C-alpha positions in Angstrom: 141.6 -22.9 -167.9 140.3 -25.8 -165.8 137.1 -26.6 -167.8 134.8 -26.0 -164.8 131.7 -24.0 -165.8 130.7 -20.8 -164.2 128.3 -21.5 -161.3 125.8 -18.8 -162.5 125.8 -20.4 -165.9 125.2 -23.8 -164.4 122.1 -22.6 -162.6 121.0 -20.4 -165.5 120.8 -17.2 -163.4 122.5 -13.8 -163.6 125.2 -12.5 -161.1 122.7 -10.1 -159.5 120.1 -12.8 -158.9 118.4 -13.0 -155.5 118.7 -15.9 -153.1 115.2 -17.0 -153.9 115.9 -16.9 -157.7 119.0 -19.1 -157.1 117.0 -21.5 -155.0 114.2 -21.7 -157.5 116.7 -22.4 -160.4 118.4 -25.2 -158.4 115.0 -26.7 -157.5 114.1 -26.9 -161.2 117.5 -28.6 -162.1 117.3 -31.0 -159.2 113.9 -32.1 -160.2 115.1 -32.6 -163.8 118.4 -34.4 -163.2 117.8 -36.3 -160.0 119.2 -39.9 -160.2 115.9 -41.4 -159.2 114.3 -39.9 -162.2 117.2 -40.8 -164.5 118.4 -44.3 -163.4 121.6 -45.3 -165.1 122.0 -41.9 -166.8 125.6 -40.8 -166.0 125.2 -37.5 -167.8 122.1 -36.6 -165.7 123.9 -37.6 -162.5 126.9 -35.4 -163.4 124.5 -32.5 -164.1 122.8 -33.1 -160.8 126.2 -33.0 -159.0 127.2 -29.9 -160.9 124.0 -28.1 -160.0 124.3 -29.1 -156.4 127.9 -27.9 -156.2 126.9 -24.5 -157.8 124.1 -24.1 -155.3 126.3 -25.0 -152.3 128.4 -22.0 -153.2 125.9 -19.5 -154.4 123.5 -20.1 -151.6 126.1 -19.3 -149.0 126.7 -15.5 -148.9 130.4 -15.6 -147.8 131.2 -18.3 -150.3 129.3 -16.4 -153.0 131.2 -13.2 -152.3 134.5 -15.0 -152.5 133.5 -16.7 -155.7 132.4 -13.4 -157.3 135.8 -12.0 -156.5 138.2 -14.9 -157.1 136.2 -17.4 -159.1 136.6 -21.1 -158.5 139.9 -20.5 -156.8 138.2 -18.5 -154.1 136.1 -21.4 -153.0 138.7 -24.2 -153.3 137.1 -25.9 -156.3 139.5 -25.0 -159.1 140.7 -28.6 -159.5 137.6 -29.7 -161.3 135.1 -32.4 -160.4 133.3 -32.1 -157.1 136.5 -30.6 -155.7 136.1 -28.9 -152.3 132.3 -29.4 -152.3 131.2 -30.7 -148.9 128.5 -33.4 -149.2 127.2 -32.4 -145.8 125.8 -29.3 -147.5 122.8 -31.5 -148.4 121.7 -31.2 -144.8 120.6 -27.6 -145.8 118.8 -28.9 -148.9 116.0 -30.9 -147.2 113.5 -28.1 -147.8 114.2 -28.3 -151.5 114.7 -31.9 -152.4 112.5 -33.2 -149.6 109.6 -31.1 -151.0 110.2 -32.4 -154.5 110.7 -36.1 -153.9 108.9 -36.7 -150.6 112.1 -37.8 -148.9 112.7 -37.3 -145.2 115.9 -35.8 -143.9 118.8 -35.8 -146.4 122.2 -37.0 -145.2 120.8 -37.2 -141.6 119.2 -39.7 -139.2 115.5 -40.1 -138.8 113.7 -38.6 -135.9 112.9 -40.9 -132.9 109.5 -41.2 -131.4 106.0 -41.7 -132.8 104.6 -39.1 -135.1 101.4 -37.7 -133.9 98.8 -37.0 -136.5 96.1 -34.3 -136.4 92.6 -35.7 -136.7 90.5 -35.2 -139.9 88.1 -32.2 -140.2 84.5 -33.2 -140.4 81.4 -31.7 -142.2 77.9 -31.7 -140.8 74.8 -30.3 -142.6 72.1 -28.6 -140.6 68.6 -27.5 -142.0 67.1 -24.3 -140.7 63.8 -22.5 -141.2 63.8 -19.1 -142.8 63.1 -17.5 -139.4 65.8 -19.5 -137.6 68.4 -18.2 -140.0 67.1 -14.7 -139.7 67.0 -14.5 -135.9 69.4 -17.2 -134.8 68.7 -20.4 -132.8 70.3 -23.3 -130.9 70.4 -26.8 -132.4 71.5 -30.1 -130.9 73.3 -32.2 -133.3 74.7 -35.7 -133.1 78.0 -36.1 -134.9 79.6 -39.5 -135.6 83.4 -39.2 -135.2 86.6 -41.0 -134.2 87.4 -40.8 -130.5 90.3 -42.2 -128.5 89.6 -45.8 -127.4 88.8 -46.0 -123.7 90.0 -49.6 -123.5 93.6 -48.9 -124.5 93.8 -45.2 -123.9 94.5 -44.6 -127.5 97.7 -46.7 -127.7 96.1 -49.4 -129.8 97.8 -52.1 -127.6 96.0 -54.6 -125.5 95.8 -53.9 -121.8 98.9 -55.0 -119.9 101.0 -54.5 -123.0 102.2 -51.6 -125.1 103.9 -50.6 -128.3 107.4 -51.9 -128.9 110.3 -50.4 -130.8 110.1 -51.1 -134.5 112.9 -53.6 -135.4 113.2 -52.3 -138.9 114.0 -48.7 -138.2 115.0 -49.2 -134.5 112.5 -46.6 -133.4 113.6 -43.8 -135.8 110.5 -44.0 -138.0 112.7 -43.8 -141.0 115.2 -46.0 -142.8 118.4 -44.8 -144.6 118.9 -45.7 -148.3 122.0 -45.2 -150.4 121.3 -43.3 -153.6 124.5 -43.0 -155.7 126.9 -40.5 -154.1 124.5 -39.6 -151.2 122.1 -41.2 -148.9 118.5 -40.4 -148.2 116.0 -41.4 -145.5 112.4 -42.6 -146.1 109.5 -43.5 -144.0 109.7 -47.0 -142.5 107.2 -49.3 -144.2 106.7 -51.5 -141.1 105.8 -48.8 -138.6 104.7 -46.2 -141.1 106.9 -43.6 -139.5 105.7 -44.0 -135.9 108.9 -45.8 -134.7 106.7 -48.3 -132.9 104.8 -51.5 -133.6 102.0 -53.2 -131.8 102.2 -57.0 -131.3 99.1 -57.5 -129.1 96.4 -55.3 -130.6 93.5 -53.9 -128.5 90.4 -56.0 -129.3 88.1 -53.0 -128.8 89.7 -50.8 -131.5 91.7 -53.5 -133.4 94.9 -51.7 -132.8 93.7 -48.4 -134.3 93.6 -46.5 -130.9 90.4 -44.9 -132.0 86.7 -46.0 -132.2 83.7 -44.3 -133.8 81.2 -42.8 -131.4 78.3 -40.3 -131.7 79.0 -37.0 -130.0 76.0 -34.7 -129.1 76.8 -31.0 -129.4 74.8 -27.9 -128.7 75.3 -25.6 -131.6 74.5 -21.9 -131.4 73.4 -20.5 -134.8 74.0 -16.7 -135.0 71.3 -14.4 -136.5 71.7 -13.5 -140.1 73.2 -16.7 -141.5 72.3 -17.7 -145.1 72.3 -20.7 -147.4 75.8 -22.2 -147.5 77.1 -20.4 -144.4 79.7 -22.4 -142.6 80.4 -22.5 -138.9 83.7 -23.8 -137.5 83.6 -25.7 -134.2 87.3 -26.0 -133.2 88.5 -29.4 -131.9 85.2 -31.3 -132.5 86.4 -33.2 -135.5 88.1 -36.7 -135.5 90.5 -37.4 -132.8 94.1 -37.6 -134.0 96.0 -40.9 -134.3 98.7 -41.6 -131.6 97.2 -39.0 -129.3 97.4 -36.3 -131.9 95.3 -33.2 -131.7 91.7 -33.4 -133.0 90.4 -31.9 -136.2 87.7 -29.3 -136.5 84.0 -29.6 -137.3 82.5 -27.5 -140.1 78.8 -27.1 -140.0 77.2 -26.2 -143.4 73.8 -24.5 -143.1 70.8 -25.1 -145.5 68.0 -22.6 -145.2 64.4 -23.3 -146.3 62.6 -20.8 -148.6 59.9 -18.5 -147.1 56.3 -18.6 -148.2 56.3 -15.1 -149.6 59.5 -13.3 -148.5 62.6 -13.3 -150.8 66.0 -12.6 -149.3 68.7 -10.6 -151.0 71.7 -10.2 -148.7 70.2 -8.7 -145.6 67.1 -7.2 -147.2 63.7 -8.8 -147.7 61.4 -8.4 -150.6 57.7 -9.2 -151.0 54.7 -8.4 -153.3 51.3 -7.3 -152.0 48.2 -6.9 -154.1 46.1 -3.7 -153.9 42.9 -2.6 -155.6 42.5 0.0 -158.2 40.7 2.4 -155.8 43.5 2.0 -153.3 46.1 2.8 -155.9 44.1 5.7 -157.3 42.8 7.3 -154.1 45.6 6.2 -151.7 45.3 4.0 -148.7 47.0 2.4 -145.7 47.7 -1.3 -146.1 48.9 -3.9 -143.6 52.2 -5.5 -144.3 53.3 -8.7 -142.4 56.9 -9.0 -141.0 59.1 -11.8 -140.0 58.4 -11.0 -136.3 54.6 -11.5 -137.1 54.2 -7.8 -136.1 52.1 -6.1 -138.8 53.4 -2.8 -140.2 51.0 -0.1 -141.6 52.3 1.1 -145.0 50.8 4.3 -146.5 50.1 4.1 -150.2 50.0 7.5 -151.9 47.2 8.4 -154.3 48.1 7.7 -157.9 50.4 4.8 -157.1 51.2 2.7 -160.2 51.4 -1.1 -160.2 55.0 -2.3 -159.6 55.8 0.6 -157.3 58.2 -0.4 -154.4 58.2 1.0 -150.9 60.8 0.6 -148.2 60.2 -0.3 -144.5 63.4 0.4 -142.7 64.9 -2.1 -140.3 62.6 -4.9 -141.0 65.0 -7.1 -142.9 67.6 -9.7 -141.7 70.1 -9.1 -138.9 73.7 -8.6 -140.0 76.0 -11.1 -138.5 78.2 -9.7 -135.8 76.1 -6.6 -135.1 72.7 -5.3 -134.2 72.0 -3.6 -137.5 69.3 -5.0 -139.8 68.5 -4.8 -143.4 65.2 -3.3 -144.8 61.9 -4.7 -146.1 60.9 -3.7 -149.6 57.3 -4.0 -150.6 56.2 -4.0 -154.2 52.5 -3.3 -154.8 50.6 -4.9 -157.7 47.3 -3.4 -158.8 44.9 -6.3 -159.3 42.1 -6.2 -161.9 39.1 -8.1 -160.8 38.0 -10.9 -163.1 34.3 -11.0 -162.0 32.2 -7.9 -161.4 28.7 -7.5 -160.0 26.1 -5.5 -162.0 26.5 -2.6 -159.5 30.3 -2.6 -159.8 30.1 -2.7 -163.6 27.7 0.2 -163.7 29.9 2.2 -161.3 33.0 1.5 -163.4 31.2 2.4 -166.6 30.3 5.8 -165.1 33.9 6.3 -164.0 35.3 5.3 -167.4 33.1 7.9 -169.1 34.8 10.6 -167.1 38.4 9.5 -168.0 39.8 10.3 -171.3 43.0 8.5 -172.4 44.5 8.0 -175.8 45.6 4.4 -176.2 48.9 4.9 -178.0 52.2 3.1 -177.4 54.3 4.8 -174.7 57.7 5.9 -175.8 60.4 3.9 -174.0 62.8 5.8 -171.8 66.3 6.2 -172.9 67.6 4.0 -170.0 65.2 1.2 -170.9 66.4 1.3 -174.5 70.0 1.0 -173.4 69.1 -2.0 -171.2 67.3 -3.6 -174.1 70.4 -3.3 -176.3 72.7 -4.9 -173.8 70.3 -7.6 -172.5 
């Protein structure tokens, strides 16, 4: 017995665990026992080493197979301690510990050269009329954004000069620090990871390499957009630092309400008043549309107030296609508030010919169900 714990026990996983389960278990232990989080705690440091040793074996399929067959002797670590563990294995752990602690490359040198940075994405709000959203339009917009400085060409250095190698990191963009039994690399504080410093700054951009300018763009709004619709204009965001790629522009659309049309998805709804004779005898009424082309809608005799009729294809265009929604017209029978003597006499004669018992109308079963759950 050499006192060394079983590697599966160290990571808290079973022998048939997958590679991802082993990696996740190690990630959790590394976060818990890392020396930076437990300064001066020898027990935590030993647990961190123990977990790292276990992971170095179980994450390597050939080593794991040998360990499963022969135990610690099969991987040359039977003597206890860190044994045959190769510290260079941490080069394979950068995706684990680097993600957790924000370090750069573990046990390795920094990367030379300036790090280009993608520009920021921008947002721009555009107001549209109801008709513009329905049929599409073209808008000219002026977007303030960062663009490369013309004076220095985006370098940030004064004309006739240029960036020089950072003396702190020697152009690597990172510096190496010793952390207990292993070393780590972090972003250089002087050059902020670019590997270069500017001694003579460009006066036009103050060394930023970018300036703010207004860019005029012609924006095509497709038919059928709605409130809150977003349009992405690739590459029209802020320019990236150090000649990095630009970000994107996201245009958010605000649509005004219509005077009498209500939109629901791609369908339109409106209310139109009709007279009692039109409802009782039937009629043809004129219905306006978004295109300002009137539609003639037949109203059948005996139509009740609140009845809804559909006019096919007179709604909103569906984005990406030629299909359109429908227009739904709800008719409301309007009772006149003022009558002439002749109208009153005529209605009185009509009333004498109509018999109706004014009793409460029994609710339909469906309406009762709706009432219960409302």
